MOPAC internal coordinates of N, CA, C and O (Angstrom, degrees):
PM7 1SCF
backbone

  N    0.0000 0     0.00 0     0.00 0    0    0    0
  C    1.4469 1     0.00 0     0.00 0    1    0    0
  C    1.5159 1   108.75 1     0.00 0    2    1    0
  O    1.2310 1   120.09 1   -49.92 1    3    2    1
  N    1.3027 1   117.42 1   130.08 1    3    2    1
  C    1.4532 1   123.87 1  -177.81 1    5    3    2
  C    1.5287 1   111.06 1   -81.05 1    6    5    3
  O    1.2310 1   120.93 1   -36.76 1    7    6    5
  N    1.3399 1   115.82 1   143.24 1    7    6    5
  C    1.4600 1   121.34 1   177.71 1    9    7    6
  C    1.5210 1   108.65 1   -87.90 1   10    9    7
  O    1.2310 1   120.24 1   -50.09 1   11   10    9
  N    1.3270 1   117.15 1   129.91 1   11   10    9
  C    1.4690 1   121.94 1   179.18 1   13   11   10
  C    1.5169 1   109.49 1   -82.25 1   14   13   11
  O    1.2310 1   120.04 1   -58.91 1   15   14   13
  N    1.3284 1   117.52 1   121.09 1   15   14   13
  C    1.4600 1   122.89 1   176.23 1   17   15   14
  C    1.5236 1   108.66 1  -108.61 1   18   17   15
  O    1.2310 1   120.85 1   -19.45 1   19   18   17
  N    1.2993 1   115.98 1   160.55 1   19   18   17
  C    1.4634 1   120.63 1   178.20 1   21   19   18
  C    1.5243 1   110.11 1   -67.38 1   22   21   19
  O    1.2310 1   121.09 1   -34.24 1   23   22   21
  N    1.3102 1   115.52 1   145.76 1   23   22   21
  C    1.4590 1   121.54 1   176.42 1   25   23   22
  C    1.5218 1   109.59 1   -84.87 1   26   25   23
  O    1.2310 1   120.37 1   -16.75 1   27   26   25
  N    1.3087 1   116.89 1   163.25 1   27   26   25
  C    1.4558 1   122.06 1   177.31 1   29   27   26
  C    1.5232 1   109.59 1   -55.05 1   30   29   27
  O    1.2310 1   120.30 1   -47.69 1   31   30   29
  N    1.3180 1   117.03 1   132.31 1   31   30   29
  C    1.4639 1   125.20 1   179.75 1   33   31   30
  C    1.5283 1   113.90 1    71.45 1   34   33   31
  O    1.2310 1   119.33 1  -176.54 1   35   34   33
  N    1.3177 1   118.87 1     3.46 1   35   34   33
  C    1.4663 1   120.60 1   178.22 1   37   35   34
  C    1.5237 1   109.45 1   -75.92 1   38   37   35
  O    1.2310 1   120.32 1   -45.45 1   39   38   37
  N    1.3130 1   116.99 1   134.55 1   39   38   37
  C    1.4555 1   122.83 1   178.09 1   41   39   38
  C    1.5303 1   108.01 1   -84.91 1   42   41   39
  O    1.2310 1   120.83 1   -47.80 1   43   42   41
  N    1.3344 1   116.02 1   132.20 1   43   42   41
  C    1.4568 1   121.22 1   178.98 1   45   43   42
  C    1.5278 1   107.71 1  -109.49 1   46   45   43
  O    1.2310 1   120.01 1   -56.67 1   47   46   45
  N    1.3087 1   117.58 1   123.33 1   47   46   45
  C    1.4615 1   122.75 1   179.58 1   49   47   46
  C    1.5278 1   107.82 1   -89.61 1   50   49   47
  O    1.2310 1   120.15 1   -87.64 1   51   50   49
  N    1.3377 1   117.31 1    92.36 1   51   50   49
  C    1.4578 1   121.53 1  -175.44 1   53   51   50
  C    1.5282 1   113.91 1   -60.35 1   54   53   51
  O    1.2310 1   118.57 1   138.26 1   55   54   53
  N    1.3424 1   120.32 1   -41.74 1   55   54   53
  C    1.4650 1   117.69 1   178.08 1   57   55   54
  C    1.5304 1   113.14 1   -58.32 1   58   57   55
  O    1.2310 1   119.56 1   150.19 1   59   58   57
  N    1.3075 1   118.45 1   -29.81 1   59   58   57
  C    1.4627 1   121.31 1   179.03 1   61   59   58
  C    1.5300 1   111.02 1   -70.72 1   62   61   59
  O    1.2310 1   119.64 1   157.15 1   63   62   61
  N    1.3369 1   118.30 1   -22.85 1   63   62   61
  C    1.4566 1   122.12 1  -178.87 1   65   63   62
  C    1.5210 1   112.48 1   -85.46 1   66   65   63
  O    1.2310 1   120.22 1   167.47 1   67   66   65
  N    1.3356 1   117.18 1   -12.53 1   67   66   65
  C    1.4634 1   119.74 1  -176.99 1   69   67   66
  C    1.5156 1   110.78 1   -65.40 1   70   69   67
  O    1.2310 1   121.83 1   -42.22 1   71   70   69
  N    1.3102 1   114.10 1   137.78 1   71   70   69
  C    1.4553 1   121.32 1   176.69 1   73   71   70
  C    1.5192 1   107.00 1  -133.24 1   74   73   71
  O    1.2310 1   119.95 1   -24.17 1   75   74   73
  N    1.2868 1   117.71 1   155.83 1   75   74   73
  C    1.4603 1   120.23 1   172.04 1   77   75   74
  C    1.5163 1   106.63 1   -76.44 1   78   77   75
  O    1.2310 1   120.88 1   -51.23 1   79   78   77
  N    1.3229 1   115.92 1   128.77 1   79   78   77
  C    1.4596 1   119.86 1  -178.43 1   81   79   78
  C    1.5213 1   109.79 1  -122.90 1   82   81   79
  O    1.2310 1   120.79 1   -34.82 1   83   82   81
  N    1.3306 1   116.09 1   145.18 1   83   82   81
  C    1.4609 1   121.46 1   178.83 1   85   83   82
  C    1.5297 1   110.80 1   -79.50 1   86   85   83
  O    1.2310 1   119.54 1   138.48 1   87   86   85
  N    1.3224 1   118.48 1   -41.52 1   87   86   85
  C    1.4685 1   122.09 1  -178.97 1   89   87   86
  C    1.5219 1   110.05 1  -123.66 1   90   89   87
  O    1.2310 1   120.21 1   103.40 1   91   90   89
  N    1.3236 1   117.20 1   -76.60 1   91   90   89
  C    1.4651 1   120.73 1   176.27 1   93   91   90
  C    1.5243 1   109.63 1  -154.82 1   94   93   91
  O    1.2310 1   121.44 1   -16.98 1   95   94   93
  N    1.3118 1   114.85 1   163.02 1   95   94   93
  C    1.4544 1   121.54 1  -179.35 1   97   95   94
  C    1.5265 1   106.89 1  -151.93 1   98   97   95
  O    1.2310 1   120.21 1   -39.05 1   99   98   97
  N    1.2967 1   117.21 1   140.95 1   99   98   97
  C    1.4663 1   119.68 1   175.50 1  101   99   98
  C    1.5243 1   109.21 1  -140.90 1  102  101   99
  O    1.2310 1   121.83 1   -28.79 1  103  102  101
  N    1.3224 1   114.11 1   151.21 1  103  102  101
  C    1.4655 1   119.86 1   175.87 1  105  103  102
  C    1.5182 1   109.12 1  -151.56 1  106  105  103
  O    1.2310 1   121.12 1   -34.94 1  107  106  105
  N    1.3095 1   115.47 1   145.06 1  107  106  105
  C    1.4625 1   120.87 1   176.23 1  109  107  106
  C    1.5247 1   108.23 1   -78.04 1  110  109  107
  O    1.2310 1   120.63 1   -50.22 1  111  110  109
  N    1.3175 1   116.40 1   129.78 1  111  110  109
  C    1.4638 1   121.11 1   177.58 1  113  111  110
  C    1.5189 1   110.95 1   -94.61 1  114  113  111
  O    1.2310 1   121.07 1   134.90 1  115  114  113
  N    1.3359 1   115.56 1   -45.10 1  115  114  113
  C    1.4576 1   122.70 1  -179.33 1  117  115  114
  C    1.5180 1   107.19 1  -138.00 1  118  117  115
  O    1.2310 1   120.34 1   -43.21 1  119  118  117
  N    1.3262 1   116.96 1   136.79 1  119  118  117
  C    1.4595 1   119.85 1   177.79 1  121  119  118
  C    1.5211 1   109.61 1  -145.08 1  122  121  119
  O    1.2310 1   121.71 1   -55.46 1  123  122  121
  N    1.3343 1   114.34 1   124.54 1  123  122  121
  C    1.4633 1   121.04 1   174.57 1  125  123  122
  C    1.5279 1   107.04 1  -129.31 1  126  125  123
  O    1.2310 1   120.68 1     3.90 1  127  126  125
  N    1.3194 1   116.31 1  -176.10 1  127  126  125
  C    1.4663 1   120.09 1   177.78 1  129  127  126
  C    1.5249 1   112.35 1   -64.01 1  130  129  127
  O    1.2310 1   120.21 1   152.99 1  131  130  129
  N    1.3478 1   117.21 1   -27.01 1  131  130  129
  C    1.4617 1   120.68 1  -173.94 1  133  131  130
  C    1.5180 1   115.00 1  -117.07 1  134  133  131
  O    1.2310 1   119.82 1   177.83 1  135  134  133
  N    1.3368 1   117.94 1    -2.17 1  135  134  133
  C    1.4617 1   120.20 1  -173.12 1  137  135  134
  C    1.5291 1   110.01 1  -152.01 1  138  137  135
  O    1.2310 1   120.81 1   -37.36 1  139  138  137
  N    1.3292 1   116.06 1   142.64 1  139  138  137
  C    1.4562 1   120.64 1   173.49 1  141  139  138
  C    1.5255 1   108.48 1  -142.09 1  142  141  139
  O    1.2310 1   120.31 1   -50.88 1  143  142  141
  N    1.3128 1   117.01 1   129.12 1  143  142  141
  C    1.4643 1   122.47 1   176.10 1  145  143  142
  C    1.5193 1   107.81 1  -110.71 1  146  145  143
  O    1.2310 1   121.39 1   -53.55 1  147  146  145
  N    1.3341 1   114.94 1   126.45 1  147  146  145
  C    1.4582 1   121.22 1  -178.29 1  149  147  146
  C    1.5247 1   109.92 1  -117.10 1  150  149  147
  O    1.2310 1   120.63 1   -37.30 1  151  150  149
  N    1.3247 1   116.39 1   142.70 1  151  150  149
  C    1.4522 1   122.22 1   169.57 1  153  151  150
  C    1.5224 1   105.63 1  -101.80 1  154  153  151
  O    1.2310 1   120.52 1   -62.08 1  155  154  153
  N    1.3237 1   116.62 1   117.92 1  155  154  153
  C    1.4630 1   121.54 1  -179.72 1  157  155  154
  C    1.5176 1   108.11 1  -118.66 1  158  157  155
  O    1.2310 1   120.77 1   -53.48 1  159  158  157
  N    1.3107 1   116.14 1   126.52 1  159  158  157
  C    1.4673 1   121.59 1   179.57 1  161  159  158
  C    1.5249 1   108.53 1  -118.32 1  162  161  159
  O    1.2310 1   121.09 1   -47.00 1  163  162  161
  N    1.3242 1   115.53 1   133.00 1  163  162  161
  C    1.4565 1   121.29 1   175.33 1  165  163  162
  C    1.5249 1   108.62 1  -121.79 1  166  165  163
  O    1.2310 1   120.55 1   -43.25 1  167  166  165
  N    1.3091 1   116.55 1   136.75 1  167  166  165
  C    1.4597 1   120.51 1   175.95 1  169  167  166
  C    1.5282 1   108.75 1   -68.83 1  170  169  167
  O    1.2310 1   120.65 1   -26.30 1  171  170  169
  N    1.3125 1   116.36 1   153.70 1  171  170  169
  C    1.4618 1   122.00 1  -179.57 1  173  171  170
  C    1.5330 1   110.45 1   -52.99 1  174  173  171
  O    1.2310 1   121.31 1   -48.79 1  175  174  173
  N    1.3410 1   115.09 1   131.21 1  175  174  173
  C    1.4599 1   120.95 1   177.94 1  177  175  174
  C    1.5160 1   114.62 1    83.25 1  178  177  175
  O    1.2310 1   119.15 1   176.24 1  179  178  177
  N    1.3225 1   119.22 1    -3.76 1  179  178  177
  C    1.4590 1   122.15 1  -179.05 1  181  179  178
  C    1.5267 1   110.64 1   -87.90 1  182  181  179
  O    1.2310 1   120.91 1   -23.23 1  183  182  181
  N    1.3340 1   115.86 1   156.77 1  183  182  181
  C    1.4643 1   122.03 1   179.67 1  185  183  182
  C    1.5173 1   110.00 1  -120.16 1  186  185  183
  O    1.2310 1   121.06 1   -29.49 1  187  186  185
  N    1.3187 1   115.57 1   150.51 1  187  186  185
  C    1.4607 1   121.18 1   172.87 1  189  187  186
  C    1.5195 1   106.54 1   -97.69 1  190  189  187
  O    1.2310 1   120.40 1   -48.84 1  191  190  189
  N    1.2977 1   116.84 1   131.16 1  191  190  189
  C    1.4620 1   120.81 1   178.23 1  193  191  190
  C    1.5327 1   109.66 1   -64.94 1  194  193  191
  O    1.2310 1   120.74 1   -18.25 1  195  194  193
  N    1.3327 1   116.19 1   161.75 1  195  194  193
  C    1.4621 1   121.08 1   177.89 1  197  195  194
  C    1.5218 1   109.28 1   -50.83 1  198  197  195
  O    1.2310 1   121.00 1   -46.07 1  199  198  197
  N    1.3097 1   115.69 1   133.93 1  199  198  197
  C    1.4646 1   121.34 1  -173.79 1  201  199  198
  C    1.5194 1   109.08 1  -137.76 1  202  201  199
  O    1.2310 1   120.16 1   -39.21 1  203  202  201
  N    1.3039 1   117.30 1   140.79 1  203  202  201
  C    1.4685 1   121.44 1   174.65 1  205  203  202
  C    1.5178 1   108.94 1  -125.01 1  206  205  203
  O    1.2310 1   121.24 1   -24.89 1  207  206  205
  N    1.3115 1   115.24 1   155.11 1  207  206  205
  C    1.4626 1   121.94 1   178.57 1  209  207  206
  C    1.5251 1   108.11 1  -144.96 1  210  209  207
  O    1.2310 1   120.19 1   -23.79 1  211  210  209
  N    1.3273 1   117.24 1   156.21 1  211  210  209
  C    1.4654 1   120.21 1  -177.19 1  213  211  210
  C    1.5244 1   114.46 1   -78.97 1  214  213  211
  O    1.2310 1   119.75 1  -171.67 1  215  214  213
  N    1.3271 1   118.09 1     8.33 1  215  214  213
  C    1.4634 1   121.13 1  -177.32 1  217  215  214
  C    1.5235 1   108.89 1  -145.26 1  218  217  215
  O    1.2310 1   120.31 1   -13.95 1  219  218  217
  N    1.3412 1   117.01 1   166.05 1  219  218  217
  C    1.4688 1   119.98 1   177.31 1  221  219  218
  C    1.5317 1   111.12 1   -61.07 1  222  221  219
  O    1.2310 1   121.43 1   -23.38 1  223  222  221
  N    1.3198 1   114.87 1   156.62 1  223  222  221
  C    1.4579 1   122.30 1  -178.51 1  225  223  222
  C    1.5184 1   109.39 1  -112.85 1  226  225  223
  O    1.2310 1   120.84 1   -44.48 1  227  226  225
  N    1.3238 1   115.99 1   135.52 1  227  226  225
  C    1.4632 1   122.42 1   173.14 1  229  227  226
  C    1.5202 1   106.16 1  -120.89 1  230  229  227
  O    1.2310 1   120.17 1   -49.63 1  231  230  229
  N    1.3306 1   117.27 1   130.37 1  231  230  229
  C    1.4624 1   121.52 1  -179.20 1  233  231  230
  C    1.5215 1   108.90 1  -116.26 1  234  233  231
  O    1.2310 1   120.72 1   -48.99 1  235  234  233
  N    1.3300 1   116.23 1   131.01 1  235  234  233
  C    1.4617 1   121.53 1   173.26 1  237  235  234
  C    1.5156 1   107.27 1  -125.90 1  238  237  235
  O    1.2310 1   120.49 1   -64.32 1  239  238  237
  N    1.3221 1   116.67 1   115.68 1  239  238  237
  C    1.4581 1   120.71 1   177.99 1  241  239  238
  C    1.5119 1   110.39 1   -76.67 1  242  241  239
  O    1.2310 1   120.61 1   -45.31 1  243  242  241
  N    1.3088 1   116.44 1   134.69 1  243  242  241
  C    1.4586 1   121.26 1   177.91 1  245  243  242
  C    1.5224 1   109.55 1  -100.46 1  246  245  243
  O    1.2310 1   120.59 1   141.51 1  247  246  245
  N    1.3238 1   116.48 1   -38.49 1  247  246  245
  C    1.4513 1   120.55 1   174.46 1  249  247  246
  C    1.5269 1   108.20 1  -156.52 1  250  249  247
  O    1.2310 1   120.77 1   -22.95 1  251  250  249
  N    1.3329 1   116.14 1   157.05 1  251  250  249
  C    1.4553 1   120.11 1  -179.20 1  253  251  250
  C    1.5264 1   112.38 1    82.98 1  254  253  251
  O    1.2310 1   120.87 1    16.41 1  255  254  253
  N    1.3189 1   115.94 1  -163.59 1  255  254  253
  C    1.4553 1   121.12 1   179.75 1  257  255  254
  C    1.5248 1   109.25 1  -131.67 1  258  257  255
  O    1.2310 1   121.28 1   -19.60 1  259  258  257
  N    1.3291 1   115.15 1   160.40 1  259  258  257
  C    1.4542 1   120.81 1   179.41 1  261  259  258
  C    1.5257 1   108.74 1  -136.88 1  262  261  259
  O    1.2310 1   120.47 1   -35.49 1  263  262  261
  N    1.3175 1   116.71 1   144.51 1  263  262  261
  C    1.4582 1   120.62 1   176.49 1  265  263  262
  C    1.5298 1   107.76 1  -127.04 1  266  265  263
  O    1.2310 1   121.21 1   -49.76 1  267  266  265
  N    1.3257 1   115.28 1   130.24 1  267  266  265
  C    1.4619 1   120.87 1   179.16 1  269  267  266
  C    1.5189 1   108.51 1  -103.72 1  270  269  267
  O    1.2310 1   120.35 1   -41.09 1  271  270  269
  N    1.3103 1   116.94 1   138.91 1  271  270  269
  C    1.4697 1   121.49 1   176.72 1  273  271  270
  C    1.5108 1   110.16 1   -98.77 1  274  273  271
  O    1.2310 1   120.10 1   180.00 1  275  274  273

């Protein structure tokens, strides 16, 4: 089954994508050969394990707080 990504110039309504999650949830919003935008949700008090990626990371908080170690 193919994952549906946003098309060029398509507006993504992030609040509509929010779901209540028990631990964490992630989904690709946009993916090209040179760029990938992910929506990552963590439940309150949960941690993301150490993670690496082949490119720089940009984080934009939509709600709640985040602490980086």
